[in-house]
N, C-alpha and C positions, 0 to 999 in steps of 0.2 A: 539378566539385567533388570534392575528395579525401576528404571525410568524409561519413558517413552522415547521412541526414535522418530525424529523428523527428518525425512529424506527429501533432499532438494535436487531436482533434475536440472543440471546446468544447461544441457542441450535444449530443454524445453524453454527455459528462460531466454536463451539466445534466439531460438526460433521465433518466439513471440515478439521480441524486439525487431527482428528482421522482417517479420510479416507486417507489423505496423509501419515499418519504414517503407516497405514496398507499397503499402496502401497510400501513404502520404506523399511519396516522391519528393520530399524536401528533407532538410536536415532533421534527423530524429534523435532527440535527447533521451535520457533515462532519468526518471525521478527515483531517487534512492533514499528519500527521507525516512524517518522512523526506523533507522538501522536497516535500510533495505526492506521496508515493510515487514520487519521482524525476522528476516532471514539472514542478516549480516551484510551491512553495506559494503564492507571491504571485499567480501567474496563476490557479491552481486556486481559491484562496480568493476572489479578485475575481469570477470567473465565477459561483461558487456564491452569493456574497453578493448579486450582482445578480439571481439567480434567486429569492432569498428566504431563504437560509440565514442564521440569526442566531446559531447556536452552532457553534463550531469546537473541535477538540481537537488538541493537539500532544503530543510526547513530553517536551520539555524547555523550560525557560524561554527559552533562546536562540532556539529555533524560534518561540516565541510573540512575542518581540520583533520578529523579521523579519516575521512575519505581520501584526502590528499596524501596522507601517509600510505594508504593502500595503493593508490594509483601512481604516485610519483608525479613528476612534472609533465605538462603536455595538455591533458584534457582540461576543459574549462569547467569549473564548479561554481554554480550560481546559488545564491541564498534567497529564498522566497521572503524571509522576514526582513530583508534589507540590512541597513547598517544601524544596529542598535548601539546604545551607549555602552562603551567598554569593549566593543568588538574590533576596534581598529587594529590592534596588534595581531589578532587572529586572522583578520582579513588580509593584512599585508604579508604576514609570515607564511600563510598557506596559499597565497595568490588566489583569493576567492573574489567572486564578483557579486556584490549585493544588488538585489532588485529594489531600487529606491521606491518607497511607498508614500512619501510626503515631503513637503518643503523642509520640515525639520530634519528629516533624514538626509536630504540632499546637502543642506548646509553642514551637517555633521560630517558627511563624507568628504566634501571638498576642503573643509578646514582641517580634518584629521589626516586625510590621505590625498593631498592634491595630486592630480594626474593619474590616480589609480582607477582602473576600469570599473564601470558600474552599468547596470541596466535600470530600466524604469518599469514600474507596474502601474497600470491604470485600472480604475474601477468603472466597469461598463454596466453596472447594475446589480452586482452581487452584494455590495455593501459589506465587504469584509476587509480586503487589503487593496491598496492602490489609491492613486489620486483621482478625485472626482473631477468632472469636466471643468468646474469653475477654478479649482486649484491648478489643474493642468493648463488651462489657458493662460494663467498668470506665469507659470513656470516653464512653459513649453520651449520658448526660444532660448532661454538660458540653459536649460538642460540639454537640448539637442545640439547646442554649440559645442558641447563637451564630448560629442561622439559616443553616445551610449552603445553598449554591445548589443542590446536588445530592448524592444518595447513590447510589453506583454500585458495580457489580461487573462481572466479565468472565467469559464462558463459555469453557470449555476445549475443548469438543467440538461447537460449534454447526454446524460444517460436516458433521457426521454426524447427520442429523435423528433417527434412531432410537436414538442413544446414551443410555443411562440416566443419564449424568452431567448431561445437560441438565436433566431434571426434578429431579434431586438438588440441583443448584445453585439452581434456581428456588425450590424449597421452603426451602432454607437462606436465600436472600435474603429470602423472605417472612417467615421467622421473625426474622431479624436486623433487619428494618425495620418490623415490625408496629407500628401505631399512630403512625408518624411523619407529620408534615405536609410535610416537604421533598419535592421532586420526586425520583423514583427512575429509575434506568436500569440495564438489564442487558444489552441487546442491541447487538452490532455488526452487520455485514452478515448473518452466519449466523443470529444470534438474531432479527433482523428477519424473516427468512424462515421461522422456526419457528412463527410465529403470534402472535395477540394476547395470549396468556398471558405472553409474554416482552417485550411492548412497554413496559409501565408508562407513564411520563410522557415519556420521551425515548429515542430510538434513536440509535446512533452509527456509521453505516456508514462503512467505509473502503474496502477492496479492491473492493467492489461498485461504487463510484462510478467506478472506473477500468477497469471491464470485466472484472474477475476473478471466478473462482469463490469461493464457491458460488452467485453470482448468475448462473444460466445464461441468464436472459433479458436480461442487460445488453447494451447496445449497445457494440461495440468502440470504444475511445477512442484507442488508439495504433496507428500504422503505422510500421514501420522499413524504410526502403529504403537499401541499401548499394551504393555504386558499385563497378563492376568496374575494377580498375587495369590488369590485363593478362590476356590469354588466350593459352595456349600449347598446342601439340600435344605429346602424350606417347605414346611408343611402347610397345608391349607389353613388359612386364618392367621398365619404368622406374618409379621410386618418386617419391612426392610428400611433401614436408614433413619435419619433424623425425623422426628415428629411423626413416626409411624406412617410415612407418606405413601407407602405402597403395601397393600395386603395381598397375599397369595390367594388366588381363587382356585388353584390347582396345585398339586405337588410340583415344586419348581426347583430348578438348579440356578443359582445366582452366582455370577462371577464378579469379583471385586477387582477393578483395574486401577493401575497406578497413575492417575492424573486427576486433576480437578480444577477448581476455579483459580487456584494459585498458578496454574499452568496456562491460563487464558481460556479455559473451557468454561464459559461463564454459567453461573447458576441458573440463569433464565432459560437455558436449554431444557432443563427439567426432563419430564418423561416423554416429551415430544421427540427427543433425539434417538437416533439409531446408530449402531456401529455395524461392522461387517466382519464375518468370518468367511473368507473366500468370497463367494457371491451370495451368501445368505445374510440377510439383515436380521439383527437382534436388537430388541428395544432396551433403552435405559429404563430402570425402575427406581423409584425413590428419588431423593434429592441429590444433585451434584454437590459434593462437599469439597473442602479445601484441597485434599490430596487424592481423593478416591471417588470413583463412580461405580455404581452397581448395575449390572446388566443381566437380563433374563436370557440364559443360554439353554433353556430346557429343550428346545427343538433342534439343537445341533446334535449330529450323530456322535461327535467326539468332543471331549473337553478341549477348548482352545488354549494355546499358550499365550496368544495375544489377540487383540481385536483392532480393527482399523476404523478410525473415525473419518479421516480425509484421505481420498485416494481415487482409485478407478471408479468406484461405485457412487461416491458422493463428493461434490466439490466443496471448497471453502464457503461458497455462497449457499449451498444446501445446508451446511452446518449452521451458517448464520441464520438461515430461515427458521431453524428449530428454536432459536432464541429471539426471533423478531428483530434482528439487527441486520447488518450488512457485512459482506465478506472482509472489508477493510478492518473492521473491529476485531474479527476473529484472527485474521492473518497477523496484524501488528501486535496482537496480544499474546501470541504464542510464547510461552515462558522460557526462562533461561535454564530450566532443569532438563529440557530435552537434549538427548544426544543428537547433534546435527551431523548428518552424513550427506556429503555432496557426491553426486554421481553424474556421469556423462551419458 
């Protein structure tokens, strides 16, 4: 096979959701935006719904429509971006719940879809989405009178447990939602791990479901095995790849593997990256190119048929570290050319 194989462990995905649900001891949703963090929202959602998840979150109405086709009726699908212009038909047709972020969105929603469910998103200090305290104080009584499904906010620094912003946002959320009857939600994965004070009525884990930090106890969900196209001998002083970026200091065997930045393996990984053959690490040499990466396999006892980038020996966050980024970027960027294999 000339393309890499991305193996997705369904049982690990489900176990991670169940583990976070046990931690929270409240309703536990699943965030499946960005096509299920790059793994396929339909397959991810179906697996989690079968395990008992009844609440799902996506970024945009179009994602919600696709997820509804996979899940059928029943589970609630909420949209973080709220009710954008032109979304009315999709929201109604797929029975989606927009998280309203502004007065303009609320007016659009009640005028376009009177009586249709909606939630509310508040800005407690992240300055990204949601109503700020002044806007909320003006809108609060009107919005709450229409029985929102949820009132939520989002933590900016939850992956740093000791960061003062966490308690600051929690206090702000408490003040903004004091006395309301609607269910409340503040925590994604990081907030779920901060403790019961952040759990409220519903938590919304995302990256933790897929094996990413800050959920250090998560089971790994993805494995990426990349086939070797060719192995060549390189003499001392010869160079490999674009711009002569690597020069052999010893007689070397170089494997060219079938993946590159077009497959989400970003160029910034460079020569810091490693792959594995069994339990032995082998270094990337030269530059990551669009479709190919070159790897020094000189020290392997046998020529490998494939090399593993993500799996037992290094997580998606380890790979992200090679490029100075985060696991989210690597995971959501995994390209469409991979053969995706689901296993239990």
